[in-house]
C-alpha positions as CSV (number, residue, x, y, z in Angstrom):
1,M,0.2,-11.5,8.9
2,D,3.3,-10.0,10.6
3,V,4.5,-8.4,7.3
4,N,7.4,-6.0,7.9
5,G,7.1,-6.6,11.7
6,V,3.5,-5.1,11.7
7,G,0.5,-7.0,13.2
8,W,-3.1,-7.2,11.9
9,I,-4.4,-4.2,13.8
10,A,-1.4,-2.0,12.9
11,A,-1.7,-3.2,9.2
12,I,-5.3,-2.0,9.1
13,I,-4.5,1.4,10.6
14,I,-1.3,2.0,8.6
15,G,-2.9,0.6,5.5
16,G,-5.8,3.1,5.9
17,L,-3.3,5.9,6.3
18,A,-1.3,4.8,3.3
19,G,-4.4,4.4,1.2
20,W,-5.6,7.9,2.2
21,L,-2.2,9.4,1.4
22,A,-2.2,7.7,-2.0
23,E,-5.8,8.9,-2.6
24,M,-4.7,12.5,-1.9
25,F,-1.5,12.2,-4.0
26,M,-3.2,10.6,-7.0
27,K,-6.3,12.8,-6.7
28,S,-8.8,10.0,-6.6
29,N,-12.1,9.8,-4.8
30,M,-12.6,6.7,-2.7
31,G,-14.1,5.8,0.6
32,I,-12.3,4.8,3.9
33,L,-12.8,1.1,3.3
34,M,-11.3,1.3,-0.1
35,N,-8.3,3.3,1.3
36,I,-7.7,0.5,3.8
37,V,-7.9,-2.1,1.1
38,L,-5.6,-0.1,-1.2
39,G,-3.0,0.4,1.5
40,I,-2.9,-3.2,2.6
41,V,-3.1,-4.8,-0.8
42,G,-0.6,-2.2,-2.2
43,A,1.9,-3.1,0.5
44,I,1.5,-6.8,-0.3
45,V,1.8,-6.2,-4.1
46,L,4.8,-4.0,-3.8
47,N,6.6,-6.4,-1.5
48,A,5.9,-9.2,-4.0
49,I,7.2,-7.1,-6.8
50,L,10.4,-6.2,-4.9
51,Q,11.0,-9.9,-4.0
52,A,10.5,-10.9,-7.6
53,L,13.0,-8.3,-8.7
54,N,15.4,-9.6,-5.9
55,I,15.3,-6.2,-4.2
56,G,15.0,-6.1,-0.5
57,A,12.1,-4.4,1.3
58,F,12.2,-0.8,2.4
59,G,12.9,-2.0,6.0
60,V,10.9,-3.3,9.0
61,G,8.4,-1.5,11.0
62,W,5.6,1.0,10.8
63,I,7.4,3.6,8.6
64,A,8.5,1.0,6.1
65,Y,5.0,-0.5,5.9
66,L,3.6,3.0,5.4
67,I,6.0,3.8,2.6
68,T,5.5,0.4,1.0
69,G,1.7,0.7,1.3
70,F,1.7,4.3,-0.1
71,I,3.8,3.4,-3.2
72,G,1.8,0.1,-3.7
73,A,-1.5,1.9,-3.4
74,C,-0.4,4.6,-5.9
75,L,0.6,1.8,-8.2
76,L,-2.8,0.1,-7.9
77,I,-4.6,3.4,-8.5
78,W,-2.5,4.0,-11.6
79,V,-3.1,0.5,-13.0
80,G,-6.8,0.9,-12.3
81,R,-6.9,4.1,-14.3
82,M,-5.0,2.5,-17.2
83,V,-7.4,-0.5,-17.3
84,R,-10.5,1.8,-17.4
85,R,-9.2,3.7,-20.4
């Protein structure tokens, strides 16, 4: 995995934190497993979007992965709400 200099275990922990923060910010109601998935997938999706737009990542390390995961998870929650409507 080693995305942004973060290993598997750290990605799960930081992804869970990022997903939880996004859940609180977007005022959604999800479980801990979904928070972890949102944080990790959100970070992957946002990194892919940034690479496609030829914009560099937010940096390397835990803080950059947390920021990327948070923004990506918020994006995923927003897209999910738009699809449901």
